[in-house]
C-alpha positions as CSV (number, residue, x, y, z in Angstrom):
1,M,0.2,0.1,0.2
2,R,1.0,3.5,-0.6
3,K,-0.2,4.8,2.2
4,D,-1.5,3.3,5.7
5,P,-5.4,4.8,6.5
6,R,-5.2,6.7,9.8
7,Q,-9.0,7.7,9.9
8,A,-12.1,5.6,10.1
9,R,-13.3,7.0,7.1
10,S,-10.1,5.7,5.3
11,R,-10.1,2.7,6.5
12,A,-14.1,2.2,6.0
13,T,-12.8,3.2,2.1
14,I,-9.6,0.5,2.1
15,D,-12.0,-1.8,3.5
16,A,-14.8,-1.3,0.3
17,I,-12.0,-1.6,-2.1
18,L,-10.9,-4.6,-0.8
19,D,-14.0,-6.1,-0.7
20,A,-14.8,-5.3,-4.0
21,A,-11.5,-6.3,-5.2
22,A,-12.5,-9.8,-3.9
23,R,-16.0,-9.8,-5.1
24,I,-14.5,-9.0,-8.6
25,L,-11.6,-11.6,-8.4
26,G,-14.2,-14.3,-7.5
27,E,-17.0,-13.6,-10.2
28,R,-14.5,-12.9,-13.0
29,G,-11.3,-14.1,-11.9
30,W,-7.6,-12.7,-12.3
31,A,-8.0,-11.2,-15.9
32,G,-11.3,-9.6,-14.7
33,L,-10.1,-7.5,-12.0
34,T,-9.0,-4.1,-13.0
35,T,-8.3,-1.2,-10.7
36,N,-11.4,0.9,-12.3
37,A,-14.0,-1.9,-11.7
38,A,-13.1,-2.1,-8.2
39,A,-13.4,1.5,-7.8
40,E,-16.7,1.6,-9.3
41,T,-17.9,-1.2,-7.4
42,A,-16.7,0.0,-4.0
43,G,-18.4,3.2,-5.1
44,V,-15.0,4.9,-5.0
45,S,-13.2,7.1,-7.3
46,I,-10.1,5.6,-9.3
47,G,-8.3,8.5,-7.4
48,S,-9.0,7.4,-3.9
49,L,-8.1,4.1,-4.9
50,Y,-4.7,4.7,-6.4
51,Q,-4.2,6.8,-3.0
52,Y,-4.0,3.6,-1.5
53,F,-3.0,1.0,-4.3
54,P,-0.3,1.8,-7.2
55,N,-1.6,-0.9,-9.6
56,K,-3.8,-4.3,-9.4
57,L,-1.3,-6.3,-8.2
58,A,-0.6,-4.2,-4.6
59,L,-4.2,-4.2,-4.7
60,V,-4.7,-8.3,-4.9
61,E,-1.7,-8.6,-2.8
62,A,-3.7,-6.4,0.1
63,V,-6.5,-9.1,-0.6
64,R,-4.3,-11.9,0.5
65,R,-2.6,-9.9,3.5
66,R,-6.2,-9.5,4.8
67,H,-7.3,-12.8,4.1
68,L,-4.2,-14.2,5.6
69,S,-4.6,-11.6,9.0
70,E,-8.2,-12.8,9.2
71,V,-6.9,-16.8,9.2
72,L,-4.3,-16.1,12.0
73,A,-6.8,-14.3,14.1
74,V,-8.9,-17.4,13.8
75,L,-5.9,-19.8,15.0
76,H,-5.1,-17.5,17.9
77,A,-8.5,-17.5,19.1
78,A,-8.6,-21.6,18.8
79,A,-5.5,-21.8,21.0
80,D,-7.2,-19.8,23.3
81,D,-5.8,-22.1,26.7
82,K,-9.3,-20.7,28.9
83,M,-11.4,-22.2,26.6
84,T,-12.6,-25.9,26.8
85,R,-11.1,-28.2,24.4
86,T,-14.8,-28.1,23.3
87,H,-14.8,-24.7,22.2
88,R,-11.6,-24.3,20.8
89,I,-12.6,-26.9,18.2
90,A,-15.6,-24.9,17.6
91,A,-14.1,-21.8,17.4
92,L,-11.3,-23.0,14.9
93,V,-13.8,-24.4,12.4
94,D,-16.4,-21.9,12.9
95,G,-13.7,-19.0,12.6
96,M,-12.2,-21.1,9.3
97,I,-16.1,-21.3,7.8
98,A,-16.6,-17.7,8.6
99,V,-13.6,-16.3,6.9
100,H,-13.8,-18.6,4.0
101,S,-17.7,-18.0,3.2
102,R,-16.9,-13.9,2.8
103,F,-15.6,-14.3,-0.5
104,P,-15.3,-18.3,-1.1
105,A,-14.4,-17.8,-5.2
106,A,-11.9,-15.4,-4.2
107,H,-9.9,-17.8,-2.8
108,R,-9.2,-20.2,-5.8
109,V,-7.9,-17.2,-7.7
110,L,-5.7,-15.8,-5.0
111,L,-4.5,-19.6,-4.8
112,E,-4.2,-20.5,-8.6
113,E,-4.9,-17.4,-11.0
114,S,-3.2,-14.3,-9.8
115,P,0.8,-13.6,-9.6
116,R,2.4,-12.1,-6.3
117,G,4.2,-9.3,-6.0
118,G,7.8,-8.9,-5.1
119,D,6.5,-8.5,-1.0
120,S,4.4,-11.2,-1.2
121,R,7.2,-13.6,0.1
122,G,7.9,-11.8,2.8
123,A,4.3,-11.7,4.1
124,H,3.8,-15.4,3.1
125,D,6.8,-16.5,5.1
126,F,5.6,-14.6,8.3
127,F,2.0,-16.2,7.9
128,E,3.4,-20.1,7.4
129,V,5.4,-19.5,10.6
130,E,2.7,-18.2,12.4
131,C,0.2,-20.4,11.0
132,R,2.3,-23.3,11.9
133,K,3.1,-21.8,15.4
134,A,-0.7,-21.8,16.1
135,Y,-1.6,-25.2,14.8
136,E,1.4,-26.5,17.1
137,A,-0.2,-24.2,20.2
138,I,-4.0,-26.3,19.4
139,F,-2.4,-29.1,18.6
140,K,-0.4,-29.0,22.3
141,A,-3.9,-28.1,23.9
142,N,-6.3,-30.5,22.5
143,S,-4.6,-33.7,21.6
144,H,-3.8,-36.7,23.2
145,R,-1.7,-38.3,20.6
146,T,2.1,-38.6,21.6
147,T,2.6,-37.7,17.9
148,A,5.4,-34.5,17.8
149,A,3.5,-31.5,17.9
150,R,4.9,-30.3,14.7
151,I,3.6,-33.0,12.6
152,G,0.7,-33.2,14.3
153,A,0.4,-29.9,13.7
154,Q,1.2,-30.2,9.9
155,V,-1.6,-32.4,9.6
156,L,-4.3,-31.2,11.6
157,A,-3.3,-27.7,9.5
158,G,-3.3,-29.6,6.3
159,A,-6.8,-31.4,7.2
160,V,-8.8,-28.1,8.2
161,A,-7.1,-26.1,4.9
162,G,-7.8,-28.7,2.6
163,A,-11.6,-29.7,4.1
164,V,-12.3,-25.9,4.3
165,H,-10.6,-25.0,0.7
166,E,-12.5,-27.7,-0.8
167,A,-16.0,-27.0,0.8
168,A,-15.6,-23.4,-0.3
169,R,-15.1,-24.7,-4.2
170,Q,-18.0,-27.1,-3.6
171,G,-20.5,-24.6,-2.2
172,S,-21.0,-26.3,1.2
173,L,-19.1,-23.8,3.6
174,A,-22.7,-23.1,5.6
175,S,-24.0,-26.9,5.6
176,R,-24.9,-27.6,9.2
177,V,-23.2,-31.6,8.1
178,F,-20.0,-29.9,7.0
179,R,-19.4,-28.4,10.0
180,Q,-20.5,-31.4,11.7
181,E,-17.9,-33.4,9.6
182,I,-15.2,-31.6,9.9
183,I,-15.2,-31.1,14.2
184,A,-15.4,-35.0,13.8
185,L,-12.6,-35.0,12.2
186,I,-10.2,-32.9,14.4
187,E,-12.0,-34.3,17.2
188,S,-10.9,-38.5,16.2
189,Y,-7.6,-37.0,14.9
190,L,-6.9,-35.5,18.2
């Protein structure tokens, strides 16, 4: 981003732009996203968009970073040792479903179609480290298994991400049965 929003109104503008870009990514893909379309969909001028994002790639990177931050917030909440095991697992599942339900079609585009910007590697590396730590904390707090926490957390992370991303592709994130099944998967693994 070119500059950080300081006022609530500026943050609301950024959120509207990022929501618009995510919606367009999901509906039209990487090729269908333009800065003009994002500004128009967000209801802001193109000048307002360019105040924060110098180009399409920077805009997509901001969408990606916001998603990664939301995932980390869910993981940190689910690792809270003040909650019961049942509540931690529910927080993980419900949080992941909520994060991926916002713009489910955009996630595929972010993973498969859109290129990554130069600063993307650092943000992704940070996400990977924090994600691994959070899943290890979740594994240690909830597991009765003797598996090494690092490997157990890796398996848990892969199972949750795979199930949630596939449910997003299939349009079944809102299904109560999906929620029950992923909870059962996690509980039986742990």
